[in-house]
C-alpha positions as CSV (number, residue, x, y, z in Angstrom):
1,M,9.9,-6.8,4.4
2,L,7.3,-9.2,5.8
3,S,7.1,-12.8,4.7
4,K,3.9,-13.8,2.9
5,E,2.6,-15.4,6.0
6,D,3.4,-12.4,8.2
7,Q,1.8,-10.1,5.6
8,R,-1.3,-12.3,5.6
9,R,-1.5,-12.2,9.4
10,F,-1.0,-8.4,9.4
11,D,-3.7,-7.9,6.9
12,E,-6.1,-10.0,8.9
13,I,-5.3,-8.1,12.1
14,T,-5.9,-4.7,10.4
15,R,-9.1,-6.0,8.8
16,Q,-10.4,-7.1,12.2
17,L,-9.4,-3.8,13.7
18,R,-11.3,-1.8,11.1
19,I,-14.4,-3.9,11.9
20,S,-14.1,-3.8,15.6
21,D,-12.8,-0.2,16.2
22,P,-13.3,2.0,13.2
23,D,-13.0,5.2,15.4
24,F,-9.4,4.1,16.4
25,V,-8.5,3.4,12.8
26,A,-9.9,6.9,11.7
27,R,-7.8,8.6,14.5
28,L,-4.6,6.8,13.3
29,S,-5.4,7.8,9.7
30,N,-5.8,11.5,10.7
31,R,-2.5,11.4,12.6
32,A,-0.7,10.0,9.5
33,Q,-2.2,12.7,7.3
34,A,-1.1,15.4,9.8
35,R,2.4,14.0,9.9
36,R,2.7,14.0,6.1
37,G,1.4,17.6,6.1
38,R,4.1,18.7,8.5
39,L,6.8,17.0,6.5
40,L,5.6,18.6,3.3
41,L,5.6,22.0,5.0
42,L,9.1,21.5,6.3
43,L,10.3,20.5,2.9
44,T,8.7,23.6,1.5
45,V,10.5,25.8,4.0
46,I,13.8,24.1,3.3
47,L,13.3,24.6,-0.5
48,W,12.5,28.3,-0.1
49,S,15.4,28.8,2.3
50,A,17.9,27.0,0.0
51,V,17.2,29.1,-3.1
52,P,19.2,32.2,-2.1
53,A,22.2,30.2,-1.1
54,V,22.1,28.1,-4.3
55,V,21.9,31.3,-6.4
56,V,24.9,32.8,-4.6
57,I,27.0,29.7,-4.8
58,G,25.9,28.5,-8.3
59,G,25.7,31.8,-10.2
60,W,23.7,32.2,-13.3
61,V,22.8,28.5,-13.8
62,A,21.4,28.4,-10.3
63,A,19.5,31.7,-10.9
64,V,17.9,30.1,-13.9
65,M,17.0,27.0,-11.9
66,A,15.6,28.9,-8.9
67,P,12.2,29.5,-10.4
68,V,11.8,25.7,-10.8
69,V,12.7,25.2,-7.2
70,L,10.3,28.0,-6.1
71,A,7.5,26.5,-8.2
72,A,8.1,23.1,-6.6
73,A,8.0,24.7,-3.1
74,S,4.8,26.5,-4.0
75,V,3.2,23.3,-5.2
76,L,4.2,21.6,-1.9
77,A,2.8,24.5,0.1
78,W,-0.5,24.3,-1.8
79,R,-0.7,20.5,-1.1
80,V,-0.1,21.0,2.6
81,R,-2.8,23.6,2.7
82,R,-5.2,21.3,0.8
83,L,-4.4,18.4,3.2
84,H,-5.3,20.5,6.2
85,H,-8.5,22.0,4.9
């Protein structure tokens, strides 16, 4: 956590950076979006991979919950695709 004074200084620095070098700020923003997209994709793969093991270990309760997990994975995959296009 930044102190109020440090936060004020940081905000001023970022404001000046946006004014003086908007191309640099845009490149940083694109990198952050790409990183979020990769993390969402990784989470989607983990969810899809975990479902069979959860069903085997958890039995019928897990089998009933699996569609919810798969739906969440599908939504995440859709968000990743939307972020990159």
